[in-house]
N, C-alpha and C positions, 0 to 999 in steps of 0.2 A: 565577655561572660562574667558573670558576679556571682555571689553568694547571697541568698535570701535568707534573712532570719525572722521568722513571724511567730506569732501565738495566735491562736482561734478561740473563740468564744460564741456560745449561744447568747442570744438576748432576751433579757426576761420582759420587757416591755417597750412601748415607744417613745420614751423620754428622750432618746438619741436625737430624735427628729428636731426638738427644741435646740439642741446643742449644736446642730450641724451649722456648717458655715458655707457648703457647698454640696451639690449633688450632681451626678449624672446618670442617665439610662446606658445600661449596657446590653449588648446581644453578643454572645460569645458561643462557639463550638469548637471541636475537638477534631483535628485531623487525625490524631494518633492518641490515645489514652492508655498506651501501654505503662505499667508502673514504672519503667525504667527511663522512659523519656517521653513525656506527655507534649505535644504540639497544639498550641490553642491559637484561634483567630478571634480577635476581639475588636468591637466597634464600639467604641466610648464616646458617645454625642457625635462629633464630627470627625474623630480621628480613627484610625484604624492600627492594629498592632498583630504582628505573629510571635509568639512567645513558644519557647522551647524550655522546659524543666525537667530537670534530673530527677532522680531517685531522692527521697527523704533520708536523713540521718536516722538513727533508731528513736530518738525521741519526737520524731516529727516536725523539728523547730527549723531546720536547716535543709537547703538543696540549692544547687545551681540553677541558674536562671540567664537566659539569654532573649532579648527581646529587641525587635527592629520595628519602626513605623513604615507602615506600606500604605499605598493609596485606599481610600474609603471604597472605591469601585472595585479594585481587586479582593479585597475583604469579603465585600459582598458575593463575588463569584466564589471565592473559597467557601464560604459558609455552606453554599450548596453542596459541596463535596464532603461537607463534615459527618461524623458519627450521629446517630440520632442521640439525643434530642439537644436541640439549640435552648441554651439558657438564656432568660431575660431577666433583669434586675435592675432595680436604683440602688447606687452606691451614695450613701451618706459619708461626708468626711467632719470628723469631729477631734477638734483639738482638745489634747487633755496634757497638761503640762508641756514638757517638750516633745510629746509624742503625737502622732495622728491615728485614731482610730478609722478603719474603712468598715462600714457597716453596711452588708448587703441586704436588701429586702428582695425576695425572689418572687417570681410570677409564673404563670402557667400551673404546670405539673408540680412546681415546687412552691406553690403559695403556701404562705403559713411558715415558711422557714425564714429566720433571720440570723444572721452570722456576723461577729465582728472579729476583725483582724486587726492585729498591731504589729509593725516592723520593728524591729531591734536592732542594735548595733553587735550586741553579744546576748548568747542563749541566757545568762542569768541576769541581764539587767532588769533592773526594778522599774515599775511604772504604776502610775494612780490607775486604779481601777473605778470607772465610774458606777453610779448606783445600777444603770440598767444591765451592767455586764453580768450575764449569767454562768453556767458550767463551762469549764475548761473542756476543749473538745481537740487540741492540738496533737496531731499525730493520728487521730482517729479518720481513716482513709473514707469511712462513709460520708464524712462532710466535706471531701474534697469536690470541687466543682466537675473535675472530670468523672467523679463517681455518681453525683446526682444526676449526670445528664444521662447515665445508664439506669440508675435506680432512684428515681425521682422521689420526692419527700410524700407525695399522695400515695405511693404503694408501702411506706414503712408502716409499721403494726404500732 
């Protein structure tokens, strides 16, 4: 088990696509989206994973995470058991100094939503903010993937 420290932001424009050095298609679902323990199944291109995440700290920046690679065929079977809705997105990787931003462009019921995340070594670590980075939404549960699977972006006012 490890501790994940990350910050989350909305994205203002598509300039991140020009800065991206890699991208992958992701399909994921949640076997359990309880706020105390989220169990996610993810297929990212040809690899598949089961991930368990614990509850976030008050700031929403830190939580425990356990992840294990599984066979893609097992993940496809497990996706059939997941809660509604399956999330589909393209993840773009962008290097910014010593950090990597992961920018997720969502499809289907979440089309129009684009979120950037950056993993940090400490909660107060400084980092370069690209010009396409928008409002910070770290700790806002509404933007968690487990939340947008239940209340998709298309339903937001």
